[in-house]
C-alpha positions as CSV (number, residue, x, y, z in Angstrom):
1,M,-140.2,-136.3,58.4
2,T,-141.6,-134.9,61.7
3,E,-143.3,-136.8,64.5
4,A,-146.5,-134.9,63.6
5,Y,-146.3,-136.3,60.1
6,R,-145.7,-139.8,61.4
7,S,-148.8,-139.5,63.6
8,H,-151.0,-137.8,60.9
9,P,-149.7,-138.8,57.4
10,R,-153.1,-138.0,55.8
11,D,-152.7,-134.4,56.8
12,F,-149.3,-134.0,55.1
13,V,-149.5,-132.4,51.6
14,A,-146.5,-133.7,49.8
15,S,-147.1,-131.4,46.7
16,L,-146.8,-128.3,49.0
17,E,-143.6,-129.6,50.4
18,K,-142.2,-130.2,46.9
19,G,-143.2,-126.7,45.7
20,L,-141.5,-125.1,48.7
21,K,-138.4,-127.2,48.2
22,V,-138.2,-125.9,44.6
23,L,-138.4,-122.3,45.8
24,L,-135.6,-122.9,48.4
25,C,-133.2,-124.1,45.6
26,F,-132.6,-120.5,44.7
27,D,-129.9,-118.6,46.6
28,R,-126.8,-116.6,46.0
29,K,-125.0,-119.5,44.3
30,H,-128.1,-120.5,42.3
31,A,-129.8,-117.3,41.2
32,R,-131.0,-118.6,37.8
33,L,-131.6,-122.3,37.4
34,S,-132.6,-124.5,34.4
35,L,-135.1,-127.3,34.7
36,S,-132.3,-129.9,34.9
37,E,-130.5,-128.0,37.6
38,V,-133.7,-127.8,39.7
39,A,-134.2,-131.5,39.2
40,R,-130.7,-132.2,40.4
41,L,-130.9,-130.0,43.4
42,T,-134.2,-131.3,44.6
43,G,-133.8,-134.9,43.6
44,Y,-137.1,-134.8,41.7
45,T,-137.6,-136.2,38.2
46,P,-137.4,-133.7,35.3
47,A,-141.1,-134.1,34.7
48,A,-142.0,-133.4,38.3
49,A,-139.6,-130.5,38.5
50,R,-141.1,-129.0,35.3
51,R,-144.7,-129.2,36.7
52,L,-143.6,-127.5,39.9
53,L,-141.7,-124.8,38.1
54,M,-144.5,-124.1,35.7
55,T,-147.0,-123.9,38.6
56,L,-144.8,-121.4,40.5
57,E,-144.3,-119.4,37.4
58,E,-148.0,-119.2,36.8
59,L,-148.5,-118.1,40.4
60,D,-145.9,-115.4,39.8
61,Y,-143.4,-116.7,42.4
62,L,-140.9,-117.4,39.6
63,H,-140.1,-115.7,36.4
64,S,-138.5,-117.4,33.3
65,D,-137.0,-116.6,29.9
66,G,-138.0,-120.0,28.6
67,R,-134.7,-121.6,29.6
68,R,-133.9,-120.5,33.1
69,F,-136.0,-119.6,36.1
70,W,-135.5,-117.0,38.9
71,V,-137.4,-115.9,42.0
72,A,-140.0,-113.1,41.4
73,P,-140.7,-110.3,43.9
74,R,-143.9,-112.0,45.0
75,A,-141.8,-114.6,46.8
76,L,-141.1,-111.8,49.4
77,L,-144.6,-112.2,50.6
78,L,-143.7,-115.6,52.1
79,A,-141.3,-114.0,54.5
80,R,-143.6,-111.1,55.4
81,P,-145.8,-113.0,57.9
82,Y,-142.8,-113.9,60.0
83,L,-141.2,-110.5,59.9
84,T,-144.4,-108.7,60.8
85,S,-146.1,-111.1,63.2
86,R,-143.1,-112.1,65.4
87,A,-141.6,-109.7,67.9
88,A,-138.0,-111.1,67.7
89,P,-136.9,-109.5,64.4
90,Q,-138.5,-106.2,65.4
91,V,-136.8,-106.2,68.8
92,A,-133.4,-107.4,67.4
93,Q,-133.2,-104.8,64.6
94,P,-132.5,-101.7,66.7
95,I,-130.0,-103.6,68.8
96,L,-128.2,-104.7,65.6
97,D,-128.4,-101.2,64.2
98,K,-126.8,-99.8,67.3
99,L,-124.0,-102.4,67.2
100,A,-123.4,-101.7,63.5
101,D,-123.3,-98.0,64.1
102,R,-121.0,-98.3,67.1
103,T,-118.5,-100.5,65.3
104,R,-119.1,-99.3,61.7
105,Q,-119.2,-102.9,60.7
106,S,-122.0,-105.4,59.6
107,A,-124.0,-107.3,62.2
108,S,-126.2,-110.3,61.7
109,L,-128.5,-112.5,63.8
110,G,-129.0,-116.1,62.8
111,V,-130.8,-119.2,63.9
112,L,-130.0,-122.9,63.3
113,L,-132.3,-124.3,60.6
114,D,-131.6,-128.0,59.7
115,N,-127.9,-128.0,58.8
116,E,-127.7,-124.3,57.9
117,V,-127.8,-120.9,59.6
118,L,-130.7,-118.7,58.6
119,I,-130.2,-114.9,58.9
120,I,-133.3,-113.3,60.5
121,A,-132.0,-109.8,61.1
122,R,-129.1,-107.8,59.7
123,S,-127.7,-104.3,59.9
124,T,-124.8,-102.9,57.8
125,G,-122.5,-100.2,59.1
126,R,-121.0,-97.4,57.2
127,R,-118.2,-99.6,56.1
128,T,-120.5,-101.8,54.1
129,L,-119.5,-105.3,53.1
130,S,-120.1,-106.7,49.6
131,T,-121.2,-110.2,50.7
132,G,-124.7,-109.8,49.5
133,L,-126.1,-111.2,52.8
134,G,-129.6,-110.2,53.8
135,I,-132.6,-111.4,55.9
136,G,-133.4,-114.9,54.7
137,S,-129.8,-115.7,53.6
138,R,-128.6,-119.2,54.5
139,L,-125.0,-119.9,55.6
140,P,-123.2,-123.3,55.9
141,V,-123.1,-124.4,59.5
142,F,-119.7,-126.1,59.2
143,C,-117.6,-123.0,58.2
144,S,-119.5,-119.9,59.3
145,A,-118.9,-118.1,62.6
146,L,-122.7,-118.2,63.3
147,G,-122.8,-121.9,62.7
148,R,-119.9,-122.6,64.9
149,A,-121.4,-120.5,67.7
150,M,-124.7,-122.3,67.5
151,L,-123.2,-125.8,67.4
152,S,-120.8,-125.0,70.3
153,R,-123.8,-124.9,72.7
154,L,-125.1,-128.3,71.6
155,S,-123.7,-131.6,73.0
156,A,-120.6,-132.9,71.2
157,E,-122.7,-135.7,69.7
158,E,-125.4,-133.3,68.4
159,A,-122.8,-131.0,66.9
160,L,-121.2,-133.9,65.2
161,D,-124.5,-135.1,63.7
162,H,-125.1,-131.6,62.2
163,L,-121.5,-131.4,60.8
164,A,-121.6,-135.0,59.4
165,A,-124.9,-134.2,57.6
166,A,-123.7,-130.9,56.1
167,P,-122.1,-130.9,52.6
168,M,-118.6,-129.5,53.0
169,D,-118.3,-127.7,49.7
170,P,-115.5,-125.2,49.7
171,W,-116.6,-121.6,49.5
172,T,-113.0,-120.2,49.3
173,P,-109.5,-121.7,49.2
174,K,-109.4,-121.2,53.0
175,T,-112.6,-123.1,53.8
176,V,-112.4,-126.0,56.3
177,D,-112.8,-129.0,54.1
178,N,-112.9,-132.0,56.4
179,L,-115.0,-133.2,59.3
180,A,-112.2,-133.4,61.9
181,S,-111.2,-129.7,61.3
182,A,-114.9,-128.6,61.4
183,V,-115.3,-130.4,64.8
184,E,-112.1,-128.8,66.1
185,S,-113.4,-125.3,65.1
186,V,-116.6,-125.9,67.0
187,E,-114.7,-127.2,70.1
188,R,-112.5,-124.2,70.0
189,C,-115.7,-122.0,70.1
190,R,-117.0,-124.1,73.0
191,R,-113.8,-123.4,75.0
192,Q,-113.5,-119.7,74.3
193,G,-117.1,-118.7,74.1
194,W,-117.2,-117.3,70.5
195,G,-116.8,-118.6,67.0
196,E,-114.6,-117.3,64.2
197,C,-114.5,-117.4,60.4
198,D,-111.4,-116.1,58.7
199,E,-112.1,-115.7,55.0
200,E,-113.7,-119.1,54.8
201,L,-117.0,-117.8,53.4
202,E,-115.7,-114.9,51.4
203,L,-112.1,-113.9,50.7
204,G,-111.4,-110.6,52.5
205,V,-114.1,-111.0,55.1
206,R,-113.6,-112.0,58.8
207,S,-116.4,-112.7,61.3
208,I,-116.9,-113.3,65.0
209,A,-120.1,-114.8,66.4
210,I,-121.4,-115.6,69.9
211,P,-124.3,-117.7,71.0
212,I,-127.5,-116.3,72.6
213,S,-129.2,-118.4,75.2
214,N,-132.6,-118.0,76.9
215,A,-133.5,-118.2,80.6
216,S,-133.5,-122.0,80.4
217,D,-129.9,-121.9,79.0
218,R,-131.1,-123.1,75.6
219,T,-129.2,-121.5,72.7
220,I,-131.8,-119.8,70.5
221,A,-129.7,-117.8,68.1
222,A,-126.2,-116.4,67.5
223,L,-125.0,-112.8,66.8
224,S,-122.1,-112.0,64.5
225,L,-120.0,-109.0,63.4
226,S,-118.1,-109.0,60.1
227,V,-115.2,-106.8,58.9
228,R,-113.1,-106.5,55.8
229,A,-109.8,-108.4,56.3
230,E,-107.7,-105.5,55.0
231,R,-109.0,-103.2,57.8
232,M,-107.8,-105.4,60.7
233,T,-106.3,-108.7,61.6
234,M,-108.3,-111.3,63.5
235,D,-106.4,-110.5,66.7
236,A,-107.2,-106.8,66.3
237,F,-110.8,-107.7,65.5
238,R,-111.2,-109.5,68.8
239,L,-109.5,-106.8,70.8
240,T,-111.5,-104.0,69.2
241,H,-115.0,-105.4,68.8
242,L,-115.6,-108.5,70.9
243,S,-116.8,-106.6,73.9
244,A,-119.3,-104.7,71.8
245,I,-120.7,-108.0,70.4
246,E,-121.0,-109.3,73.9
247,E,-122.9,-106.2,75.1
248,A,-125.3,-106.5,72.2
249,R,-125.8,-110.2,73.1
250,D,-126.6,-109.3,76.7
251,E,-129.1,-106.7,75.5
252,L,-130.8,-109.3,73.3
253,I,-131.0,-111.7,76.2
254,R,-132.5,-109.0,78.4
255,S,-135.1,-108.3,75.7
256,K,-136.4,-111.9,76.3
257,A,-137.1,-112.2,72.5
258,T,-137.7,-115.7,71.2
259,F,-136.5,-116.8,67.8
260,D,-138.3,-120.1,67.2
């Protein structure tokens, strides 16, 4: 609940919030959901979940086979206003394209959203990864390189609050699975200036991310590069590509793009 809502509760449309929450249930791990699964993920009653699902299907934001629901192409219209009206994604895209082309790897730009990282720009190099990430993808803040980079520029107390609130579900057998280890990963990033993820999100994928700050030294985003693990060790990854990531970061800072 935001401060604006506390001040003007009559202006808050709870049904709109609920409908959007249903749409946001769908992701890579939950591509097709039943009514009971949506109710569990949202915390709504089955009756409420059913009404919301049926409404979204009628509006053509969801499709269904009578048992499961999935997101329809019309849902892309919800992202279009941000992508077309804000300069940041348009400014960032050529910079990410240049980084991906130079390194022949995949580059992503993310922002902190609640207790997740939201990808707002992405470019894949010629050695394309199979992670299925794209603009609008969400990553866990506790075990992603982007998340660690963003949290490393917060105070230790703020970072701990984000980590404590994030569900630490394992993504791979190598995923950090406890709060103490997650805190240490963020502190390591704070000390060295970049965050790492070594096969914690997807087996066979390594990532490095660095935070991006504005003129007021407020961290506004993070930039990452990902490689296939069989192509290079993490040490070789740092040695080969960290300087290119830093140069792209500096170019984004000079662009004075805002990502809020």
